[in-house]
C-alpha positions as CSV (number, residue, x, y, z in Angstrom):
1,M,132.1,99.2,89.4
2,A,128.8,97.4,89.4
3,D,130.0,95.0,92.1
4,S,131.0,97.8,94.4
5,K,127.6,99.4,94.1
6,K,125.9,96.1,94.9
7,E,128.2,95.8,97.9
8,V,127.3,99.3,99.1
9,L,123.6,99.1,98.5
10,G,121.8,97.9,101.6
11,E,125.0,98.0,103.8
12,Q,125.8,101.7,104.1
13,G,124.0,104.9,103.4
14,I,123.9,106.3,99.9
15,Y,123.3,110.0,99.9
16,D,123.7,110.7,96.2
17,A,121.4,108.5,94.1
18,K,123.1,109.6,90.9
19,T,125.9,107.0,91.6
20,L,123.2,104.3,91.1
21,G,122.3,105.4,87.6
22,T,119.0,106.6,86.2
23,P,117.1,103.2,85.8
24,K,117.7,102.2,89.5
25,T,116.9,105.7,90.7
26,L,113.5,105.7,88.8
27,V,112.7,102.3,90.3
28,L,113.5,103.5,93.8
29,G,111.2,106.5,93.2
30,L,108.4,104.1,92.1
31,Q,109.0,102.0,95.2
32,H,108.5,105.0,97.4
33,M,105.3,105.9,95.6
34,F,103.8,102.4,96.1
35,A,104.9,102.5,99.8
36,M,102.8,105.5,100.5
37,F,100.0,104.6,98.1
38,G,97.8,102.2,100.1
39,S,97.5,104.5,103.1
40,T,97.3,107.8,101.2
41,V,94.3,106.8,99.0
42,L,92.5,105.1,101.9
43,V,91.8,108.5,103.6
44,P,89.7,109.9,100.6
45,I,88.0,106.5,100.3
46,I,86.9,106.7,103.9
47,T,86.0,110.4,103.9
48,G,84.6,110.9,100.4
49,L,87.3,113.3,99.4
50,S,88.7,113.2,95.9
51,V,91.3,110.5,95.2
52,S,92.8,112.5,92.3
53,A,93.1,115.6,94.4
54,T,94.7,113.5,97.2
55,L,97.4,112.2,94.9
56,L,98.0,115.6,93.4
57,F,98.5,117.4,96.7
58,A,100.5,114.5,98.3
59,G,103.0,115.1,95.5
60,L,102.8,118.9,95.5
61,G,102.9,119.0,99.3
62,T,106.0,116.8,99.4
63,L,107.8,119.1,96.9
64,L,106.8,122.1,99.0
65,F,108.1,120.5,102.1
66,H,111.4,119.7,100.4
67,L,111.7,123.3,99.2
68,I,111.1,124.8,102.7
69,T,113.5,122.3,104.4
70,K,116.3,123.2,102.0
71,R,115.9,119.8,100.2
72,K,117.6,118.0,103.1
73,V,114.9,115.8,104.6
74,P,114.0,112.6,102.7
75,A,110.3,112.6,103.8
76,F,107.2,111.9,101.8
77,L,103.9,113.7,102.8
78,G,100.8,111.5,102.5
79,S,97.3,111.6,103.9
80,S,96.9,111.9,107.6
81,F,94.7,109.5,109.5
82,A,94.5,111.6,112.6
83,F,91.9,114.0,111.0
84,L,89.5,111.2,110.1
85,A,87.4,111.9,113.2
86,G,87.2,115.6,112.3
87,Y,86.0,114.9,108.8
88,G,83.4,112.5,110.1
89,A,82.2,114.9,112.8
90,I,81.4,117.6,110.2
91,S,80.2,115.5,107.3
92,G,78.0,113.5,109.6
93,L,76.0,116.5,110.8
94,M,72.3,116.2,110.0
95,L,71.8,119.7,108.4
96,A,68.8,120.8,106.3
97,R,67.5,124.1,105.0
98,E,64.1,123.3,106.5
99,Q,63.0,122.4,110.0
100,Y,61.5,119.0,110.7
101,T,60.0,118.2,114.1
102,T,58.5,114.7,113.6
103,Q,60.2,111.4,112.9
104,E,58.0,110.8,109.8
105,A,58.9,114.2,108.3
106,L,62.6,113.6,109.2
107,D,62.7,110.2,107.5
108,A,60.9,111.5,104.4
109,A,63.4,114.5,104.2
110,V,66.3,112.1,104.4
111,A,64.8,109.8,101.7
112,D,64.2,112.8,99.4
113,G,67.8,114.0,99.8
114,K,66.8,117.3,101.5
115,F,69.6,117.1,104.1
116,L,73.0,118.4,103.2
117,S,75.1,115.4,102.0
118,A,78.5,114.5,103.3
119,S,80.1,115.7,100.0
120,H,78.3,119.1,100.6
121,L,79.7,119.4,104.1
122,L,83.3,118.2,103.4
123,P,84.5,121.6,102.2
124,Y,83.6,122.9,105.7
125,A,85.7,120.2,107.2
126,C,88.5,121.1,104.8
127,F,88.3,124.7,106.1
128,G,88.9,123.5,109.6
129,V,91.8,121.3,108.5
130,A,93.4,124.3,106.6
131,L,93.3,126.3,109.9
132,A,94.8,123.3,111.7
133,G,97.7,123.4,109.1
134,L,98.2,127.1,109.9
135,L,98.5,126.1,113.6
136,Y,101.7,124.3,112.6
137,L,103.2,127.7,111.6
138,V,102.4,129.1,115.1
139,L,104.2,126.2,116.8
140,A,107.1,126.6,114.3
141,L,107.4,130.3,115.3
142,L,107.3,129.4,119.0
143,F,110.1,126.8,118.4
144,K,112.2,129.4,116.6
145,V,111.6,132.1,119.3
146,F,111.6,130.2,122.6
147,G,113.2,126.9,121.7
148,A,111.8,123.4,121.6
149,M,112.3,122.4,125.2
150,R,110.1,125.3,126.6
151,V,107.3,124.8,124.1
152,M,107.1,121.0,124.3
153,K,106.3,121.2,128.1
154,F,102.7,122.1,127.0
155,F,102.3,119.0,124.8
156,P,103.6,116.1,126.8
157,P,102.7,112.4,126.1
158,I,100.1,112.5,128.9
159,V,98.1,114.9,126.7
160,T,98.9,113.6,123.2
161,G,98.7,109.8,124.1
162,P,95.0,109.9,125.3
163,I,94.0,112.2,122.4
164,I,95.4,109.6,119.9
165,M,93.6,106.8,121.8
166,A,90.3,108.7,121.6
167,I,90.7,109.3,117.9
168,G,90.8,105.6,117.1
169,L,88.0,104.7,119.6
170,I,85.7,107.4,118.2
171,L,86.2,106.0,114.7
172,S,85.6,102.4,115.6
173,Q,81.8,102.5,115.1
174,S,82.1,103.5,111.4
175,A,84.5,100.6,110.8
176,I,82.1,98.0,112.2
177,N,79.2,99.5,110.2
178,S,81.3,99.2,107.0
179,C,82.4,95.6,107.7
180,S,78.7,94.6,108.4
181,S,77.9,95.1,104.7
182,N,80.0,91.9,103.9
183,W,82.0,90.4,106.7
184,P,83.8,87.7,104.6
185,I,85.3,90.3,102.3
186,A,86.2,92.5,105.3
187,L,87.9,89.5,107.0
188,V,90.1,88.9,103.9
189,A,91.5,92.5,104.3
190,I,92.0,92.0,108.1
191,F,93.8,88.7,107.8
192,A,96.0,90.0,104.9
193,I,97.1,92.9,107.0
194,I,97.8,90.7,110.1
195,I,99.9,88.2,108.1
196,C,101.9,91.0,106.4
197,N,102.5,92.8,109.6
198,I,103.5,89.8,111.7
199,W,105.2,87.5,109.2
200,G,106.1,89.8,106.3
201,K,109.6,90.6,105.3
202,G,111.1,93.6,103.5
203,M,108.6,95.5,101.3
204,V,105.8,93.1,102.3
205,K,106.1,94.4,105.9
206,I,106.0,98.0,104.7
207,L,102.9,97.6,102.4
208,P,100.4,95.7,104.6
209,I,97.5,98.1,103.9
210,L,98.1,98.1,100.1
211,I,98.3,94.3,100.1
212,G,95.2,94.0,102.3
213,V,93.3,96.3,99.9
214,I,94.4,94.4,96.8
215,A,93.6,90.9,98.3
216,S,90.1,92.0,99.6
217,Y,89.3,93.9,96.4
218,L,90.2,90.9,94.2
219,V,88.0,88.6,96.3
220,A,85.1,91.1,96.0
221,A,85.6,91.4,92.3
222,V,85.7,87.6,91.7
223,T,82.5,87.1,93.8
224,G,80.6,89.9,91.9
225,N,80.6,92.4,94.8
226,V,82.1,95.3,92.8
227,D,80.3,97.7,90.5
228,F,82.7,98.7,87.7
229,S,80.2,100.9,85.7
230,G,81.9,104.1,87.0
231,V,85.3,102.8,85.9
232,A,84.1,102.2,82.3
233,A,82.5,105.7,82.2
234,A,85.6,107.5,83.5
235,P,88.0,109.2,81.0
236,W,91.7,108.3,80.9
237,I,92.8,111.9,81.3
238,G,91.2,114.8,83.3
239,L,91.8,117.5,85.9
240,P,92.1,116.3,89.5
241,I,90.4,119.3,91.1
242,K,86.7,120.2,91.0
243,F,85.9,123.7,92.1
244,Q,82.8,122.7,94.1
245,D,84.9,120.5,96.3
246,T,87.3,123.3,97.4
247,V,87.0,125.7,100.3
248,F,86.9,128.6,97.9
249,A,83.5,127.4,96.7
250,L,82.0,128.2,100.1
251,F,82.8,131.9,99.7
252,S,82.1,132.3,96.0
253,S,78.3,132.0,95.9
254,A,75.2,132.2,98.1
255,R,75.4,128.5,98.8
256,D,74.1,127.7,102.3
257,S,73.3,131.4,102.9
258,G,70.6,132.0,105.5
259,T,69.8,129.6,108.2
260,L,70.4,125.9,108.3
261,F,68.8,123.5,110.8
262,L,70.8,121.0,112.8
263,H,68.7,117.9,113.7
264,T,69.7,115.4,116.4
265,V,67.5,112.5,117.6
266,N,67.5,111.4,121.2
267,P,67.9,107.5,121.0
268,E,65.8,106.9,124.1
269,T,62.9,109.3,123.7
270,K,63.1,109.5,119.9
271,E,62.6,113.2,120.3
272,I,64.0,115.4,117.6
273,V,66.1,118.3,118.8
274,V,66.4,121.1,116.3
275,S,68.8,124.1,116.5
276,S,69.5,126.7,113.9
277,M,72.9,127.2,112.3
278,T,74.2,129.8,109.8
279,K,77.1,129.3,107.4
280,G,79.3,131.3,109.7
281,G,78.3,129.0,112.6
282,L,79.1,126.0,110.5
283,L,82.6,127.4,109.7
284,L,83.2,128.1,113.3
285,T,82.0,124.6,114.3
286,A,84.4,123.0,111.8
287,A,87.3,125.2,113.0
288,I,86.8,124.5,116.7
289,T,86.1,120.8,116.1
290,I,89.1,120.1,113.9
291,V,91.9,122.5,114.9
292,P,92.7,120.8,118.3
293,I,93.5,117.5,116.4
294,A,96.6,119.2,115.1
295,I,98.0,118.8,118.6
296,A,98.4,115.1,118.0
297,T,99.6,115.4,114.4
298,M,102.3,118.0,115.3
299,M,103.6,115.7,118.0
300,E,103.5,112.8,115.4
301,H,105.5,115.0,113.0
302,I,108.2,115.6,115.6
303,G,108.5,111.9,116.3
304,D,108.6,111.1,112.6
305,I,111.3,113.6,111.9
306,S,113.3,112.1,114.7
307,A,112.8,108.6,113.2
308,I,114.0,109.8,109.8
309,S,117.0,111.5,111.5
310,S,117.9,108.2,113.2
311,T,117.4,106.2,110.0
312,V,119.6,108.3,107.7
313,N,122.1,109.3,110.5
314,R,121.4,113.1,110.3
315,N,119.9,115.3,113.0
316,F,117.1,117.1,111.1
317,I,115.6,118.3,114.3
318,K,118.5,120.8,114.5
319,D,119.3,121.2,110.7
320,P,117.2,122.3,108.9
321,G,115.3,122.5,112.2
322,L,111.8,121.7,113.5
323,H,110.7,125.2,112.7
324,R,111.3,124.5,109.0
325,T,109.9,120.9,108.9
326,L,106.7,122.0,110.8
327,T,106.3,125.0,108.4
328,G,106.6,122.7,105.4
329,D,104.1,120.1,106.8
330,G,101.7,122.8,107.9
331,L,101.7,124.7,104.6
332,A,101.3,121.5,102.7
333,T,98.3,120.6,104.8
334,A,96.7,124.0,104.5
335,V,97.1,124.2,100.7
336,A,95.9,120.6,100.2
337,S,92.8,121.3,102.3
338,L,91.9,124.5,100.6
339,F,91.7,122.5,97.3
340,G,89.6,119.7,98.8
341,A,92.4,117.1,99.5
342,P,93.2,115.5,102.9
343,A,95.6,116.8,105.5
344,N,99.3,115.7,104.9
345,T,101.7,114.1,107.3
346,T,105.2,112.7,107.1
347,Y,104.9,108.9,106.3
348,G,106.4,106.1,108.3
349,E,106.1,103.7,105.3
350,N,108.6,105.8,103.4
351,T,110.9,105.9,106.4
352,G,110.8,102.1,106.3
353,V,111.8,102.1,102.6
354,L,114.7,104.3,103.5
355,S,115.7,101.8,106.2
356,L,115.6,98.9,103.8
357,T,117.3,100.3,100.8
358,K,119.8,102.6,102.6
359,V,119.3,105.1,99.7
360,F,118.9,108.4,101.7
361,D,119.0,110.9,98.8
362,P,115.8,113.2,99.1
363,F,115.8,113.3,95.3
364,V,114.4,109.8,95.2
365,I,111.4,111.0,97.4
366,R,110.9,113.9,95.0
367,L,110.7,111.4,92.1
368,A,107.9,109.6,94.0
369,A,106.1,112.9,94.4
370,F,106.3,113.5,90.6
371,F,104.9,110.0,89.9
372,A,102.0,110.7,92.3
373,I,101.2,114.0,90.5
374,L,101.1,112.2,87.1
375,M,98.7,109.5,88.5
376,S,96.4,112.3,89.7
377,F,95.5,113.2,86.2
378,C,94.0,109.8,85.4
379,P,90.3,109.8,86.4
380,K,89.9,106.1,85.4
381,F,92.5,105.1,87.9
382,S,90.6,107.1,90.6
383,A,87.4,105.5,89.6
384,I,88.9,102.0,90.2
385,I,89.8,103.1,93.7
386,E,86.4,104.6,94.4
387,A,84.7,101.4,93.2
388,M,86.2,99.6,96.2
389,P,83.4,97.9,98.2
390,S,82.6,99.3,101.6
391,A,83.4,96.0,103.3
392,T,87.1,96.2,102.0
393,V,87.3,99.7,103.4
394,G,85.7,98.5,106.7
395,G,88.2,95.7,107.1
396,I,91.2,98.0,106.5
397,S,89.6,100.6,108.8
398,L,89.0,98.1,111.6
399,V,92.7,97.4,111.9
400,L,93.8,100.9,111.2
401,Y,91.5,102.5,113.9
402,G,92.6,99.9,116.4
403,M,96.3,100.7,115.5
404,I,95.7,104.4,116.1
405,S,94.4,103.7,119.6
406,A,97.2,101.3,120.2
407,V,99.7,103.9,119.1
408,G,98.3,106.2,121.8
409,V,98.8,103.5,124.4
410,R,102.3,102.9,123.2
411,N,103.0,106.6,123.4
412,V,102.3,106.7,127.1
413,V,104.0,103.4,127.8
414,E,107.2,104.0,125.9
415,T,107.6,107.5,127.4
416,Q,107.1,106.0,130.9
417,V,104.2,108.3,131.9
418,D,103.9,108.0,135.7
419,F,100.3,107.1,136.5
420,S,101.0,107.0,140.2
421,K,100.7,110.8,140.0
422,S,97.1,112.0,140.4
423,R,97.5,114.8,137.9
424,N,98.4,112.3,135.1
425,V,95.4,110.1,136.0
426,I,93.0,113.1,136.0
427,I,94.3,114.5,132.7
428,A,94.1,111.1,130.9
429,A,90.7,110.3,132.4
430,L,89.1,113.6,131.4
431,I,90.5,113.5,127.9
432,L,89.2,110.0,127.2
433,V,85.8,110.4,128.9
434,L,85.0,113.8,127.4
435,S,86.1,112.8,123.9
436,I,84.3,109.5,123.8
437,G,81.4,110.3,126.0
438,I,80.3,113.5,124.2
439,N,80.8,111.9,120.8
440,F,78.4,109.0,121.6
441,S,76.0,111.0,123.7
442,A,72.4,111.7,122.5
443,A,73.4,115.2,121.4
444,G,76.7,114.1,119.9
445,A,78.3,117.5,120.6
446,I,78.2,120.4,123.0
447,A,76.2,123.2,121.4
448,F,76.5,126.9,122.4
449,S,76.2,130.3,120.8
450,I,78.7,133.1,120.1
451,G,76.7,136.1,119.2
452,S,74.2,135.0,116.5
453,A,76.2,131.9,115.5
454,N,75.4,128.5,117.0
455,I,78.3,126.2,117.4
456,A,78.5,122.4,118.0
457,L,81.7,121.4,119.7
458,S,82.8,117.7,119.2
459,G,83.9,115.5,122.1
460,L,87.5,115.3,120.7
461,A,87.8,119.1,120.6
462,V,86.5,119.4,124.2
463,G,88.8,116.6,125.5
464,S,91.9,118.0,123.8
465,L,91.3,121.6,125.1
466,V,90.6,120.3,128.6
467,G,93.8,118.2,128.6
468,I,96.0,121.0,127.4
469,I,94.6,123.4,130.0
470,L,94.8,120.9,132.9
471,N,98.4,120.0,132.0
472,A,99.3,123.7,132.0
473,V,97.7,124.6,135.4
474,L,98.2,121.5,137.5
475,P,101.5,121.2,139.4
476,G,104.0,118.4,138.9
477,K,105.0,118.7,135.2
478,D,107.9,116.4,134.7
479,F,108.3,116.1,130.9
480,N,111.5,117.4,129.2
481,F,111.9,117.3,125.4
482,N,115.3,116.0,124.2
483,E,116.2,117.9,121.1
484,D,118.9,115.4,120.2
485,A,116.4,112.5,120.2
486,G,112.8,113.7,120.2
487,T,111.4,110.2,120.0
488,E,109.4,110.5,123.2
489,T,107.0,113.0,121.7
490,G,105.5,111.4,118.7
491,A,103.5,108.5,117.5
492,D,103.4,107.2,113.9
493,L,99.7,107.1,113.0
494,S,100.3,105.7,109.6
495,G,100.4,102.1,111.0
496,I,104.0,101.4,110.4
497,S,106.5,101.2,113.3
498,E,109.9,102.5,112.5
499,K,111.3,100.8,115.6
500,E,110.2,97.4,114.2
501,L,111.8,98.1,110.9
502,K,115.1,99.1,112.6
503,K,115.0,95.8,114.5
504,E,115.0,93.7,111.3
505,P,118.8,94.1,110.6
506,A,119.6,93.4,114.3
507,K,117.5,90.2,114.1
508,K,119.4,89.1,111.0
509,E,122.7,89.7,112.6
510,A,121.7,87.7,115.7
511,E,120.5,84.8,113.5
512,K,123.9,84.7,111.7
513,K,125.7,84.5,115.0
């Protein structure tokens, strides 16, 4: 009996993990947890969100997704990298409760901590991400009512590809700044990821980010570049959620009531530009800045569901249907954001594990979700993650942000977008120039007022909206969504290519011959 199981494992799909026995099933669940781990915890490390809350809602979000999709889809929901630009745009705002008009006063206020910190502003970003999650429900409803082919005409690769490119390029500056704190440590992470991605086999190829983090972290620890005082002080058991980090805290007190002042400095004239902003204006700014990013993540979702369908030989686009998978992903993102955790997305790393093990039972993914939930209640473990030096994060981010932009390029190349058409050139050009140009301009955003509320619109939001509108009004649309395949819509922003993983068995067969 054992021999037959060994013969089946890795050769044909196993849809009932019970046939493997409890020990093997538990090990497979742990393997899925480690597959998602490196990428999932990297998002809170970069943004400043809670690692414990991230693990908790990665687990809970996955279980919610499985419930909504009738427990049919073996997908794990981890942290989404696509929203990093949105978190950075809001948490990076120079907001204070007082107005400063000279450089000396501005510098002194920053030194005294009178500006709202990133941790103070992150709940506003989470509010915007929660609304982005609800946008998934709108698209799910449209799919249910009008069908996928009609709706997808408004979100072709000529729109989503350049948006994804812009996300990575906008983030690139922060990666270089982090690497600059210690380039040797950053280079360890970079080289480890490259080696694992190019020459790695099996699980090594699926875990490049985790291996890169561990290698760089160890070098930093050995060379005395890590402060472990926070680890020693952290308790072993604790609650993963802090109320002040949630969106609910914004509405439960008088915090930030009244007028805030947004300060931007013209890099050429050194002139300080001050504009007032209320809490309502800040909430609107977060919403308008972050919600358009969901356009890219929803297309990523469709591509990932297609990849999972191909891997396990089941058409999940039709059953349980994209309306259910989008609803599950959107609700998981909205709930996680409300409690101060990052947005969720279906993970390519776990699809890679499915491809390697050939164990397609969704129960194994749910086990991984339970393990993630258990780990979230250990503050000492979170403190180890948070003690990671910025150079390690910078090295990982440098590769990751480049991958995000490269995924956008791959999206337009593989879908054979026709750039001989003027409409496509114009759409791509305006998305890229507006997104990147506005972001790195002196103002950093487009500011305007709605009633008494002042709003600062990020470059990515402007570029995304312009791209969607132009695609809708310009003649010559030629994109048709294939409901049986769906692969031409999405891009895997988690850094793992399902196509590469699927080529591994084919390569081995060719080598045997």
